BAFI-3210 file (N, C-alpha, C; in Angstrom, 3 decimals, decimal comma, padded with zeros to 6 digits):
// residues 81
n [1|2|3|4|5|6|7|8|9|10|11|12|13|14|15|16|17|18|19|20|21|22|23|24|25|26|27|28|29|30|31|32|33|34|35|36|37|38|39|40|41|42|43|44|45|46|47|48|49|50|51|52|53|54|55|56|57|58|59|60|61|62|63|64|65|66|67|68|69|70|71|72|73|74|75|76|77|78|79|80|81]
n.u [-005,772|-005,140|-002,643|-002,364|-003,320|-001,418|000,956|000,345|000,118|002,745|004,302|003,194|003,938|006,743|007,015|005,969|007,800|010,123|009,392|008,455|006,703|003,824|003,740|006,481|007,417|006,018|007,310|009,923|009,538|008,148|005,610|002,252|-000,072|-002,716|-002,447|-000,669|-002,241|-004,399|-003,007|-001,958|-004,274|-005,417|-007,169|-007,004|-007,459|-005,311|-001,747|000,501|003,458|005,765|005,377|005,411|008,057|009,404|008,710|009,881|012,593|012,891|012,587|014,934|015,392|015,980|014,364|013,959|014,313|012,113|009,905|010,367|008,831|006,586|004,013|003,546|003,400|001,084|000,555|002,804|004,174|006,644|009,530|010,398|012,662]
n.v [-008,894|-006,712|-006,333|-003,643|-002,411|-003,371|-002,209|000,484|000,545|-000,145|001,971|004,175|003,455|003,632|006,361|007,437|006,408|007,717|010,270|011,758|013,731|013,249|015,085|015,740|013,290|013,291|015,420|014,407|012,273|013,229|012,530|013,266|014,873|013,839|011,226|010,101|010,295|008,596|006,169|005,874|005,731|003,457|003,430|002,433|-000,591|-001,969|-001,511|000,591|-000,716|000,646|003,145|002,374|001,472|003,899|005,255|003,558|003,881|006,644|006,592|005,538|002,827|-000,636|-002,822|-005,482|-004,822|-003,183|-004,909|-006,978|-007,305|-007,744|-006,986|-007,863|-010,584|-012,162|-012,044|-012,720|-015,826|-016,575|-017,017|-014,424|-014,114]
n.w [003,303|000,646|-001,984|-002,621|-000,283|001,506|000,503|000,874|003,680|004,396|003,269|004,647|007,246|007,100|006,535|008,896|010,775|009,977|010,375|008,230|005,905|003,776|001,770|001,488|000,485|-001,927|-003,189|-003,399|-005,115|-007,315|-007,843|-008,332|-006,076|-006,096|-007,170|-005,297|-002,998|-003,647|-003,845|-001,227|000,222|-000,574|-002,787|-005,276|-007,099|-007,905|-008,055|-009,808|-010,758|-011,459|-010,251|-007,576|-007,390|-007,810|-005,478|-003,558|-004,207|-003,675|-000,957|-000,241|-000,130|-000,958|-003,278|-002,196|000,562|001,046|000,589|002,371|004,888|007,588|006,908|004,375|004,595|004,404|001,744|000,202|000,205|001,824|003,872|005,983|007,427]
ca.u [-005,304|-004,693|-001,304|-002,481|-003,424|-000,120|001,903|-000,053|000,479|004,214|004,790|002,779|004,779|008,078|006,891|005,781|009,068|011,114|008,784|008,438|005,341|003,430|004,166|007,921|007,534|005,560|008,376|011,053|009,189|007,513|004,276|001,274|-000,802|-003,877|-001,974|-000,134|-003,383|-005,110|-002,158|-001,846|-005,593|-005,828|-008,332|-006,793|-007,504|-003,956|-000,740|001,450|004,731|006,733|005,126|005,896|009,528|009,826|008,553|010,905|013,871|012,881|012,729|016,299|015,358|016,009|013,076|013,816|014,134|010,735|008,936|010,643|008,152|005,481|002,767|003,399|003,480|-000,123|000,521|003,939|004,384|008,043|010,032|010,994|013,904]
ca.v [-007,591|-006,700|-005,801|-002,182|-002,063|-003,666|-001,178|001,701|000,391|-000,141|003,336|005,008|003,077|004,199|007,806|007,694|006,083|008,732|011,588|012,392|014,015|012,782|016,165|015,561|012,136|013,741|016,253|013,534|011,345|013,882|011,958|014,292|014,644|012,971|009,846|009,649|010,146|007,362|005,030|005,733|005,450|002,190|003,649|001,663|-002,044|-002,444|-000,444|000,621|-001,144|001,716|004,129|001,784|001,484|005,292|005,533|002,785|004,546|007,921|006,284|005,058|001,396|-001,553|-003,511|-006,510|-004,199|-002,701|-005,999|-007,903|-006,766|-008,631|-006,556|-008,627|-012,023|-012,842|-011,979|-013,508|-016,968|-016,914|-016,687|-013,106|-014,101]
ca.w [002,891|-000,752|-002,200|-002,535|001,136|002,119|000,078|001,576|005,094|004,494|003,008|005,780|008,386|006,893|006,698|010,336|011,418|009,605|010,605|006,910|005,450|002,446|000,866|001,226|-000,413|-003,243|-003,770|-003,724|-006,196|-008,449|-008,004|-007,975|-004,827|-006,330|-007,330|-004,005|-002,095|-004,017|-003,505|000,230|000,790|-001,203|-003,654|-006,495|-006,922|-008,162|-008,033|-010,911|-010,171|-011,679|-009,195|-006,321|-007,444|-007,627|-004,040|-002,857|-004,451|-002,960|000,470|-000,040|000,154|-002,087|-003,437|-001,157|001,884|001,149|000,643|003,471|006,056|007,970|006,284|003,133|004,872|003,930|000,284|-000,298|001,090|002,021|005,191|005,975|008,233]
c.u [-004,801|-003,270|-001,320|-002,544|-002,100|000,929|001,610|000,384|001,995|004,770|004,422|003,623|006,172|008,038|006,772|007,103|010,108|010,638|008,807|006,984|005,088|003,858|005,642|008,136|007,087|006,638|009,577|010,783|008,700|006,135|003,260|000,467|-001,979|-003,496|-001,479|-001,268|-004,145|-004,310|-002,136|-003,183|-006,227|-007,085|-008,208|-006,896|-006,131|-003,023|000,131|002,826|005,810|006,592|005,650|007,423|010,083|009,760|009,639|012,267|013,964|013,053|014,125|016,387|015,587|014,642|012,924|013,608|012,694|009,753|009,194|010,124|006,944|004,158|002,503|003,341|002,246|-000,196|001,589|004,204|005,837|008,455|010,779|012,278|015,103]
c.v [-007,694|-006,150|-004,273|-001,720|-002,295|-002,621|000,124|001,650|000,472|001,270|004,248|004,716|003,674|005,711|008,179|007,494|007,173|010,164|012,425|012,600|013,402|013,826|016,013|014,392|012,506|014,568|015,404|012,664|012,030|013,328|012,989|013,870|013,680|011,505|009,294|009,402|008,856|006,130|004,808|005,485|004,212|002,342|002,901|000,180|-002,660|-001,238|-000,544|000,336|-000,084|002,792|003,628|001,805|002,900|005,670|004,821|003,457|005,867|007,725|005,740|003,594|000,602|-002,218|-004,628|-005,916|-003,744|-003,850|-007,020|-007,311|-007,654|-008,242|-007,325|-010,142|-012,799|-012,918|-012,871|-014,630|-017,368|-016,460|-015,372|-013,035|-014,451]
c.w [001,450|-000,846|-002,105|-001,085|001,855|001,763|000,801|003,039|005,288|004,299|004,181|007,022|008,286|007,087|008,180|011,086|011,169|009,863|009,318|006,494|004,067|001,409|000,505|000,270|-001,823|-003,936|-004,199|-004,951|-007,462|-008,747|-007,513|-006,748|-005,009|-006,437|-006,007|-003,013|-002,382|-003,621|-001,989|000,924|000,156|-002,057|-004,972|-006,166|-007,137|-008,166|-009,278|-010,312|-010,355|-010,599|-007,862|-006,286|-007,271|-006,148|-003,242|-003,001|-003,673|-001,457|000,791|000,322|-001,125|-002,162|-002,393|000,243|002,081|001,375|001,747|004,772|006,330|007,328|004,982|003,363|004,413|002,404|-000,329|000,688|001,099|003,395|005,145|006,789|007,418]
res [m|t|i|s|e|s|i|s|k|r|v|r|g|i|l|r|q|r|k|m|s|i|y|k|l|e|m|l|t|g|i|c|h|g|t|m|s|c|l|l|n|s|r|y|n|s|c|n|i|k|t|v|f|i|i|i|e|a|l|g|l|t|i|p|e|f|f|q|d|e|v|f|s|d|i|f|e|f|d|l|d]
***
């Protein structure tokens, strides 16, 4: 799994868990629908880190909280416990 796919999977999981729509996330972040759609559907080969940080902040998470998830275990070789 690529980092883009992992980020997409993580954001979608959080949205599902919080029963939050993609539209609501777009409103909280100010990220246009086209950009958000591409990011969440892994249409980009890479992600703009600034965009990812804006999403993380809008979700009320810290950067470590966002990335300390099993979805990133294949990408980052560290113990998540």
